[in-house]
C-alpha positions in Angstrom: -11.5 -9.5 37.6 -10.7 -9.1 33.9 -12.2 -6.3 31.9 -12.8 -7.0 28.2 -11.1 -5.0 25.5 -13.4 -3.8 22.8 -14.7 -0.3 23.2 -15.5 1.1 19.8 -12.8 3.5 18.7 -12.6 5.5 15.6 -9.0 5.9 14.6 -9.6 8.5 11.9 -12.1 11.4 12.1 -12.7 13.4 9.0 -14.3 16.2 10.9 -11.1 17.0 12.8 -8.3 19.2 11.5 -6.1 16.9 9.5 -8.6 14.1 9.9 -6.6 12.5 12.8 -7.9 11.3 16.2 -8.3 13.7 19.0 -6.0 11.7 21.3 -3.6 8.8 20.6 -3.4 6.5 23.6 -0.5 4.1 23.7 -0.8 1.3 26.3 1.5 -1.3 24.6 4.7 -0.2 26.2 5.1 2.7 28.6 1.8 4.6 28.7 1.7 7.6 26.5 -1.1 10.0 25.6 -0.5 12.3 22.6 -2.6 15.4 21.6 -1.7 17.3 18.4 1.6 15.5 18.1 2.8 16.2 21.6 3.0 13.8 24.5 1.0 15.0 27.5 2.4 15.0 31.0 0.8 12.1 32.9 -0.1 12.1 36.6 2.7 11.0 39.0 0.2 8.8 40.7 0.5 5.2 39.5 -3.1 4.5 40.5 -4.4 7.4 38.5 -2.6 6.2 35.5 -3.8 2.6 36.2 -7.4 3.9 36.5 -7.1 5.7 33.2 -5.8 2.6 31.4 -8.4 0.3 32.9 -11.2 2.6 31.8 -9.6 3.1 28.4 -10.0 -0.5 27.5 -13.2 -1.4 29.4 -16.0 -2.2 26.9 -18.6 -0.4 29.0 -19.0 1.9 32.1 -17.6 0.3 35.3 -19.2 0.4 38.7 -17.4 2.6 41.3 -17.4 -0.3 43.7 -15.5 -2.4 41.2 -12.9 0.3 40.6 -12.4 0.7 44.4 -12.0 -3.0 44.8 -9.5 -3.1 41.8 -7.1 -0.4 43.1 -7.5 0.0 46.8 -7.3 -3.0 49.0 -7.9 -1.4 52.4 -8.0 2.4 52.2 -9.9 4.4 54.8 -11.9 6.3 52.1 -11.8 4.3 48.8 -14.4 6.5 47.1 -12.5 9.6 48.0 -9.4 8.1 46.5 -11.3 7.3 43.4 -12.7 10.8 43.1 -9.2 12.2 43.4 -7.8 9.9 40.7 -10.7 10.7 38.4 -9.8 14.4 38.7 -6.3 13.5 37.5 -7.8 11.4 34.6 -9.8 14.4 33.6 -6.7 16.5 33.4 -5.4 14.1 30.8 -8.4 13.6 28.5 -10.7 16.6 28.9 -10.2 19.6 26.7 -12.3 22.5 25.6 -16.0 21.7 25.5 -15.4 17.9 25.5 -15.9 16.0 28.7 -14.6 12.5 28.3 -15.0 11.1 31.9 -18.6 10.1 32.0 -20.2 9.5 35.4 -23.8 8.2 35.5 -25.4 7.0 38.7 -22.8 4.8 40.3 -20.7 4.0 37.1 -17.7 5.6 35.5 -16.7 5.4 31.8 -14.5 7.1 29.3 -15.7 8.5 26.0 -12.9 7.9 23.5 -15.0 7.6 20.4 -12.9 10.0 18.4 -9.6 8.8 19.8 -7.1 6.0 19.0 -6.2 3.4 21.6 -3.6 0.9 20.4 -4.7 -1.9 22.6 -8.3 -1.6 21.5 -7.2 -1.7 17.8 -5.3 -4.9 18.4 -8.1 -6.5 20.4 -10.6 -5.7 17.7 -8.4 -7.1 15.0 -8.0 -10.4 17.0 -11.8 -10.6 17.5 -12.5 -10.1 13.8 -9.7 -12.5 12.7 -6.1 -11.6 12.3 -5.8 -14.1 9.6 -8.3 -12.2 7.4 -6.2 -9.0 7.4 -4.0 -7.9 4.5 -0.3 -7.9 5.2 -0.2 -4.1 5.2 -2.7 -4.0 8.0 -0.9 -6.8 9.9 2.4 -4.8 9.6 0.7 -1.6 10.9 -0.8 -3.5 13.9 2.5 -5.2 14.7 4.2 -1.8 14.7 1.9 -0.7 17.6 3.7 -3.0 20.0 6.2 -0.9 21.8 6.6 -3.3 24.7 4.4 -5.1 27.2 1.0 -3.8 28.0 1.4 -0.9 30.6 5.1 -1.5 30.8 6.4 -0.4 34.2 3.0 0.2 35.8 2.9 -2.4 38.5 1.2 -1.4 41.7 2.0 -2.8 45.1 -0.7 -4.1 47.4 -3.3 -4.2 44.7 -3.7 -7.9 44.0 -6.9 -7.5 41.8 -5.2 -4.9 39.6 -2.0 -7.1 39.4 -4.2 -10.1 38.3 -5.9 -8.0 35.6 -2.6 -6.6 34.4 -1.0 -10.0 34.2 -4.0 -11.3 32.2 -3.9 -8.4 29.8 -0.1 -8.7 29.2 -0.5 -12.4 28.4 -3.4 -11.7 26.1 -1.5 -9.0 24.1 1.6 -11.1 23.9 -0.5 -13.8 22.4 -2.0 -11.3 19.9 1.5 -10.1 19.0 2.7 -13.6 18.4 -0.4 -14.4 16.2 0.3 -11.3 14.2 3.9 -12.2 13.6 3.0 -15.8 12.7 0.5 -14.6 10.0 3.0 -12.0 8.7 5.6 -14.7 8.3 3.2 -16.6 6.1 2.6 -13.7 3.8 5.5 -11.4 3.5 8.7 -11.5 1.3 11.6 -13.7 2.3 13.9 -11.2 4.0 11.1 -9.6 5.9 9.9 -13.0 7.1 13.2 -13.5 8.9 12.8 -10.2 10.8 9.3 -11.3 12.0 10.6 -14.8 12.9 13.2 -13.2 15.2 10.6 -11.2 17.0 8.3 -14.2 17.2 11.1 -16.2 18.8 11.6 -13.5 21.4 8.0 -13.7 22.4 7.6 -17.5 22.2 11.0 -19.0 22.8 9.5 -22.4 23.7 7.1 -22.6 20.8 8.4 -25.6 18.7 6.2 -24.3 15.8 8.3 -21.1 15.3 11.5 -23.0 15.6 10.4 -25.5 13.0 9.5 -22.7 10.6 12.8 -20.9 11.1 14.8 -24.1 10.6 12.9 -25.0 7.5 13.5 -21.4 6.1 17.2 -21.6 6.8 17.4 -25.1 5.2 15.6 -23.9 2.1 18.0 -21.0 1.6 21.0 -23.3 2.1 22.0 -21.8 5.4 22.7 -25.2 7.0 25.4 -24.0 9.4 23.1 -21.3 10.8 20.4 -24.0 11.2 22.8 -26.2 13.1 23.8 -23.4 15.4 20.2 -22.4 16.0 19.2 -26.0 16.8 22.2 -26.4 19.2 21.2 -23.2 21.1 17.6 -24.2 21.2 18.3 -27.7 22.5 20.3 -26.2 25.4 17.5 -23.8 26.1 14.9 -26.6 26.1 17.0 -28.9 28.2 17.6 -26.2 30.8 13.8 -25.9 31.2 13.3 -29.6 31.4 11.6 -29.8 27.9 12.1 -32.5 25.4 14.2 -31.3 22.4 14.0 -34.6 20.5 11.1 -33.6 18.2 13.1 -30.6 17.0 16.1 -32.7 16.3 14.0 -35.1 14.3 12.3 -32.2 12.5 15.7 -30.6 11.6 17.1 -33.9 10.4 14.0 -34.4 8.1 14.1 -30.7 6.9 17.8 -30.7 6.2 17.7 -33.8 4.1 14.6 -32.5 2.3 16.2 -29.3 1.2 19.8 -30.5 0.8 21.1 -29.4 -2.6 24.5 -29.3 -4.4 26.8 -26.4 -3.5 26.1 -23.3 -5.5 22.5 -24.1 -6.3 20.2 -21.2 -6.2 18.7 -20.5 -2.8 15.0 -21.2 -2.5 12.5 -18.7 -1.1 11.5 -18.9 2.5 8.8 -21.4 3.2 6.7 -21.2 6.2 5.5 -24.8 6.0 6.6 -26.3 9.3 8.4 -29.6 9.3 6.7 -32.1 11.7 7.9 -31.4 15.3 6.6 -34.6 16.8 4.9 -34.6 20.2 1.1 -34.2 20.0 0.9 -34.4 16.2 2.9 -37.6 16.0 0.7 -39.2 18.6 -2.4 -38.0 16.8 -1.2 -39.5 13.5 -1.9 -43.0 14.8 -5.6 -42.2 15.0 -8.1 -39.6 13.8 -7.0 -36.0 14.1 -8.9 -34.2 16.7 -9.0 -30.6 17.8 -6.6 -30.2 20.7 -7.2 -28.3 24.0 -5.3 -27.3 27.0 -7.3 -26.4 30.1 -5.0 -24.3 32.3 -5.3 -24.4 36.1 -7.8 -21.7 37.2 -6.5 -18.8 39.1 -7.8 -18.1 42.6 -8.2 -14.4 42.3 -8.6 -14.0 46.1 -4.8 -14.0 46.0 -4.7 -16.9 48.4 -1.0 -17.6 48.0 0.5 -20.4 45.9 -1.1 -23.2 47.9 -2.6 -25.8 45.6 -5.6 -28.0 45.9 -8.4 -25.5 46.5 -11.6 -24.8 44.6 -9.8 -23.4 41.5 -7.6 -26.5 41.1 -10.5 -28.9 41.8 -12.6 -27.2 39.1 -9.8 -27.3 36.5 -9.2 -31.0 37.3 -12.9 -31.7 36.9 -13.1 -29.9 33.6 -10.1 -31.7 32.2 -11.5 -35.1 33.2 -14.9 -34.5 31.8 -13.7 -33.1 28.5 -11.4 -36.1 28.1 -14.4 -38.4 28.6 -16.2 -36.8 25.7 -13.5 -38.3 23.5 -14.2 -35.7 20.8 -11.1 -33.6 21.7 -7.4 -34.2 22.3 -7.1 -32.9 25.9 -3.7 -32.2 27.4 -3.2 -34.2 30.6 -3.5 -32.5 34.0 0.1 -33.0 35.0 1.5 -31.1 32.1 -0.7 -28.0 32.4 -0.2 -27.9 36.2 3.5 -28.1 35.7 3.5 -25.2 33.2 1.3 -23.2 35.6 3.8 -23.8 38.5 6.5 -22.3 36.2 4.2 -19.3 35.7 3.6 -20.0 32.0 0.5 -18.1 31.0 -2.3 -19.7 29.0 -1.4 -18.1 25.6 2.3 -19.2 25.9 1.3 -22.6 27.2 -1.0 -23.1 24.2 1.9 -22.4 21.8 4.4 -24.5 23.7 1.9 -27.5 23.7 1.0 -26.7 20.0 -2.8 -27.0 20.8 -5.6 -25.5 18.9 -7.4 -24.0 21.9 -6.7 -23.0 25.4 -9.2 -22.6 28.2 -8.4 -20.6 31.3 -10.3 -18.8 34.1 -10.5 -17.4 37.6 -12.3 -18.4 40.7 -13.4 -15.8 43.3 -15.3 -16.1 46.6 -17.2 -13.2 48.0 -19.1 -14.2 51.1 -21.4 -17.0 50.2 -21.1 -16.4 46.4 -18.7 -18.1 44.1 -17.9 -16.4 40.8 -16.0 -18.2 38.0 -14.9 -16.4 34.9 -13.8 -18.6 31.9 -12.6 -17.9 28.4 -11.7 -20.1 25.5 -9.0 -18.8 23.1 -7.9 -20.0 19.7 -4.1 -20.4 20.1 -2.9 -19.4 16.6 -5.1 -16.3 16.2 -5.3 -15.2 19.9 -9.1 -14.8 19.3 -11.3 -15.2 22.3 -13.8 -17.8 21.0 -16.0 -17.9 24.1 -16.2 -16.3 27.5 -18.7 -16.6 30.3 -19.1 -15.6 34.0 -20.8 -18.1 36.3 -22.1 -16.7 39.6 -23.7 -19.0 42.2 -24.4 -19.1 45.9 -21.8 -21.3 47.5 -23.8 -22.7 50.4 -22.8 -26.1 49.1 -19.4 -25.6 47.4 -19.3 -29.1 45.9 -22.7 -28.9 44.3 -21.9 -25.4 42.9 -18.5 -26.5 41.5 -20.2 -29.6 39.9 -22.9 -27.4 38.4 -20.4 -24.8 37.0 -18.1 -27.7 35.7 -21.1 -29.1 33.8 -21.7 -25.8 32.1 -18.1 -25.1 31.3 -17.5 -28.6 29.7 -20.7 -28.5 27.6 -20.0 -24.9 26.5 -16.4 -25.5 25.5 -17.3 -28.7 23.6 -20.1 -27.0 21.8 -18.1 -23.9 20.9 -15.2 -25.9 19.5 -17.5 -28.1 17.5 -19.2 -25.0 16.0 -15.9 -23.4 15.1 -14.6 -26.6 13.5 -17.8 -27.0 11.5 -17.7 -23.5 10.2 -14.0 -23.8 9.4 -14.6 -27.1 7.5 -17.4 -25.6 5.4 -15.0 -23.0 3.9 -12.4 -25.6 2.7 -12.6 -27.2 -0.8 -14.3 -30.6 -0.4 -11.4 -32.5 -2.1 -8.9 -31.0 0.4 -10.6 -32.3 3.6 -9.0 -34.7 6.0 -11.1 -37.1 8.1 -11.6 -34.6 10.9 -12.6 -31.9 8.5 -14.9 -34.1 6.5 -16.6 -35.2 9.7 -17.3 -31.6 10.7 -18.4 -30.7 7.1 -20.9 -33.5 7.6 -22.1 -32.1 10.9 -22.7 -28.7 9.3 -25.0 -30.2 6.7 -26.6 -32.7 9.1 -27.9 -29.9 11.4 -29.8 -28.3 8.5 -32.4 -31.1 8.8 -33.6 -31.2 5.2 -33.3 -34.0 2.7 -30.7 -32.4 0.5 -28.3 -31.5 3.3 -28.8 -34.9 4.9 -27.6 -36.5 1.7 -24.6 -34.2 1.6 -23.9 -35.0 5.3 -24.0 -38.7 4.5 -21.4 -38.2 1.7 -19.0 -36.3 4.0 -19.3 -38.9 6.8 -18.6 -41.7 4.3 -15.6 -39.7 3.2 -14.4 -39.4 6.7 -14.6 -43.1 7.5 -12.9 -43.9 4.2 -10.0 -41.6 5.1 -9.9 -43.0 8.6 -11.8 -46.3 9.3 -11.2 -46.0 13.1 -13.1 -42.7 13.4 -16.0 -43.6 15.7 -17.7 -40.2 15.6 -17.8 -40.2 11.8 -19.6 -43.6 11.9 -22.0 -42.2 14.6 -22.8 -39.2 12.2 -23.3 -41.6 9.3 -25.8 -43.6 11.5 -27.6 -40.4 12.3 -28.1 -39.6 8.6 -29.7 -43.0 8.0 -31.8 -42.4 11.1 -33.1 -39.2 9.6 -33.9 -40.9 6.3 -36.0 -43.4 8.2 -37.6 -41.0 10.7 -38.4 -38.2 8.2 -39.6 -40.6 5.5 -36.9 -39.4 3.0 -36.1 -43.0 2.0 -37.5 -46.5 2.3 -37.7 -47.1 6.1 -36.5 -50.7 6.6 -33.2 -50.5 4.7 -32.4 -47.2 6.3 -33.0 -48.7 9.8 -30.6 -51.5 9.0 -28.0 -49.0 7.7 -28.4 -46.8 10.9 -27.9 -49.9 13.0 -24.9 -51.1 11.0 -23.1 -47.7 11.1 -23.7 -47.5 14.9 -22.2 -51.0 15.3 -19.1 -49.9 13.4 -18.9 -46.8 15.6 -18.9 -49.1 18.7 -16.3 -51.3 17.2 -14.1 -48.3 16.5 -14.3 -47.0 20.0 -16.7 -48.4 22.6 -15.7 -45.8 25.1 -17.0 -42.9 22.9 -20.4 -41.8 24.2 -21.4 -40.8 20.7 -21.1 -44.5 19.6 -23.6 -45.6 22.3 -25.8 -42.6 21.4 -25.9 -43.8 17.8 -26.7 -47.4 18.8 -29.4 -46.2 21.2 -31.2 -44.3 18.4 -30.8 -47.2 16.0 -32.3 -49.6 18.6 -35.2 -47.2 19.1 -35.8 -47.3 15.3 -36.0 -51.1 15.6 -38.6 -50.8 18.4 -36.3 -52.1 21.1 -37.1 -49.5 23.7 -35.5 -51.1 26.7 -32.2 -51.9 25.0 -32.2 -48.3 23.5 -32.5 -46.9 27.0 -29.6 -49.1 28.2 -27.3 -47.8 25.4 -28.3 -44.2 26.0 -27.6 -44.6 29.8 -24.3 -46.1 28.9 -23.5 -43.0 26.8 -24.3 -40.8 29.8 -22.3 -43.0 32.2 -19.3 -42.6 30.0 -19.7 -38.8 29.8 -22.2 -37.2 32.1 -21.8 -34.0 30.1 -22.9 -35.5 26.8 -25.9 -33.4 26.1 -27.1 -35.4 23.1 -27.3 -38.5 25.3 -29.6 -36.8 27.8 -31.7 -35.4 25.0 -32.2 -38.7 23.3 -33.2 -40.3 26.6 -35.8 -37.6 26.8 -36.9 -38.3 23.2 -37.3 -42.1 23.9 -39.0 -41.8 27.2 -41.3 -39.0 26.1 -43.1 -41.5 23.8 -43.4 -44.8 25.6 -41.3 -44.6 28.8 -41.5 -42.5 32.0 -42.7 -39.0 30.9 -41.4 -37.4 34.1 -38.0 -38.8 33.5 -38.2 -37.5 30.0 -38.9 -33.9 31.3 -35.9 -34.2 33.6 -33.6 -35.4 30.8 -34.9 -32.7 28.5 -34.2 -30.0 31.0 -30.7 -31.3 31.8 -29.8 -31.5 28.1 -30.9 -27.9 27.5 -29.0 -26.8 30.6 -25.8 -28.4 29.3 -26.3 -27.1 25.8 -28.7 -24.2 25.7 -27.9 -23.3 22.0 -27.7 -26.8 20.7 -28.6 -27.4 17.0 -31.1 -30.1 18.3 -32.7 -27.7 20.7 -36.0 -28.0 18.9 -35.9 -31.8 19.7 -35.2 -31.1 23.4 -38.2 -28.7 23.6 -40.4 -31.0 21.5 -39.6 -34.0 23.7 -40.6 -32.1 26.8 -43.9 -31.1 25.1 -44.7 -34.8 24.1 -44.1 -35.9 27.7 -46.4 -33.2 29.0 -49.1 -34.2 26.6 -48.9 -37.8 28.0 -49.3 -36.3 31.5 -52.4 -34.4 30.4 -50.8 -31.0 30.9 -51.9 -29.7 27.6 -51.5 -25.9 28.2 -47.9 -26.3 29.3 -47.2 -28.8 26.5 -48.5 -26.3 23.9 -46.1 -23.6 25.3 -43.1 -25.8 25.0 -44.1 -27.1 21.6 -44.5 -23.6 20.2 -41.0 -22.8 21.4 -39.7 -25.9 19.6 -41.5 -25.0 16.4 -40.0 -21.5 16.5 -36.5 -22.9 16.1 -35.1 -22.1 12.6 -34.2 -25.7 11.8 -37.4 -27.3 13.1 -38.8 -29.9 10.7 -42.5 -30.8 10.0 -42.8 -33.4 12.8 -41.8 -30.7 15.3 -44.5 -28.4 13.8 -46.9 -31.2 14.2 -46.2 -31.6 17.9 -47.1 -27.9 18.2 -50.2 -28.1 16.1 -51.6 -31.1 18.0 -50.6 -29.8 21.5 -52.2 -26.5 20.7 -55.4 -28.2 19.6 -55.5 -30.3 22.8 -55.1 -27.1 24.7 -58.0 -25.5 22.9 -55.9 -23.0 20.9 -57.4 -24.0 17.6 -56.5 -20.9 15.5 -52.9 -21.1 16.5 -52.9 -24.9 15.9 -54.3 -24.3 12.3 -51.5 -21.9 11.7 -48.9 -24.5 12.4 -50.9 -27.1 10.3 -50.8 -24.7 7.4 -47.1 -24.3 7.7 -46.6 -28.0 7.5 -48.8 -28.4 4.4 -46.8 -25.7 2.6 -44.0 -28.2 2.3 -45.9 -31.5 2.8 -49.4 -31.1 1.4 -50.6 -34.6 2.4 -49.1 -34.7 5.9 -51.4 -36.2 8.4 -51.5 -37.9 11.8 -50.6 -41.2 10.3 -47.2 -39.7 9.1 -46.7 -38.3 12.6 -47.5 -41.6 14.5 -45.6 -43.6 11.9 -42.4 -41.6 12.7 -42.8 -41.8 16.5 -43.4 -44.8 18.7 -46.0 -43.7 21.3 -47.7 -46.0 23.7 -51.4 -46.5 23.1 -52.4 -43.7 25.5 -50.1 -41.2 23.9 -51.1 -42.2 20.4 -54.8 -41.7 21.3 -54.1 -38.2 22.7 -52.3 -37.1 19.6 -55.0 -38.6 17.3 -57.5 -36.5 19.3 -55.4 -33.3 18.7 -55.2 -34.1 15.0 -58.9 -34.5 14.7 -59.5 -31.1 16.2 -57.2 -29.4 13.7 -58.4 -31.4 10.7 -55.2 -33.5 10.1 -56.7 -37.0 10.3 
């Protein structure tokens, strides 16, 4: 049970005397509530203070049953206890005419709109992007940390609250480390050392901060201090069973880089980290990929330290499936489970492993229901990139875990790809490495217009020039040639050959990558080799059952000349795996085409209209809608879609449509009939 942190708080109110907040609530450190400059006396009851803190950071009103479950494990009258604690909370926050404890129906919330809550300010800054803040704001936020979240407020025999408190403390320690890291990058030399010391206290096993400190000491000629720090750190790492060799190698390289004659002027502090080995050295041999650690999920039923239950099974499944996608560098199960056994939290583990993202979650059973909460965090900014709660009946636990695992894997992969695409588009084109050029290409590719497709081709070609072993970049390049042929943006035959050639290069680079087989499946379809296309697409799915694009393209191929019912099943599965996919219009359109071939015109029209409503739907998708609607008898709506097509392609007709697709004779006849009804012959 983890409440989010994000209730809107206005730190400054001009309508109050002095323009300050009505209350200042400090939760980072020992809890303190200040009114008019004076600290208020807090209730002696730990549970009353815990209740206040929980409500203060909750993003919305909380059900009374949830609060009872959080704080009272087996009381005789939990609701009575809750009412008593709420009366104590009112004594803290209510004043004059203002009533801040809001009870509606069966929920409880706190109205702190004109108050300042330090934890909320930090969480909001993390969500908006710590890296975007000015140094002055970063300093002010860092100063809010007076200690751990709710320092000293542990409660016995309340496992749900303890789990929530642990998660919040880890979250805010991660936020503090992210703030310090970004401060070190932007403040003057002497101040940078102050923040480095604090950062080291928070993250003593983060090789990244040690590398920055050693580089800074070397640049200023403080070699002896660097040697002493390295010796101390090596002993610390060895005591914990961690490998210190990457740091030794980094210090050796840094020391020689910044060595200078005695008396030379000290250089300013540089926050550029010397290579620390480990993951980055391994990645240097192949294409750089975004890195991810999936921490073991926590069984929030508090079922002891026994391993091997549903939570462990789910984490193992997610790690295995993500690794099969081959688009991410996924930390092995043994490493993350070993860190978990040592009680290393997700945020700290992410920094120790020097990964870009950390996924973590909880598993909870309540009767026949299984609830799984998952979140994906960016390690260096402490920003929660994605969070979701999956709630299913657990009549068949294995089926439920498999279903939830599917959704988690597809969602994590999709979210990371979207973040990497958006990050790459902001970088100067001439500064991109192969990974970034690939994602810049994806950003343009998903626009589905001729100009962006050409830009996508350019960036994919850049990626494979920078790294000729990058299978996914070849697959993307193949897709741009596929689009040229399918959309009629270039002469069809040469583009088909180029799509096939790039797909072949993708397979040669990595024949275990499902995207390589996906690219070859599409290229074979372009060549009219339906059966071989299906074999390649099924191979993509065998390699990675969570590869949504593989399921979608099977639907696309079968919707035209194969088994239409299998196409509908594949379409539904692809949408289930990736409900916000950039190719969602194709998933919906494939289902519509399959339904047309089955003679279910009304249902086909409904799905086709959904496909056409997607913001990146191209003219062929609008044509599916126009023809399906015409077959269903909705001629006015069909003509509306036909008009939309002709705004961009005035001469578009059914021959363009059938020339792009590869329908069997029955399907082609049906779509010709629809075209005649709407006047697009």
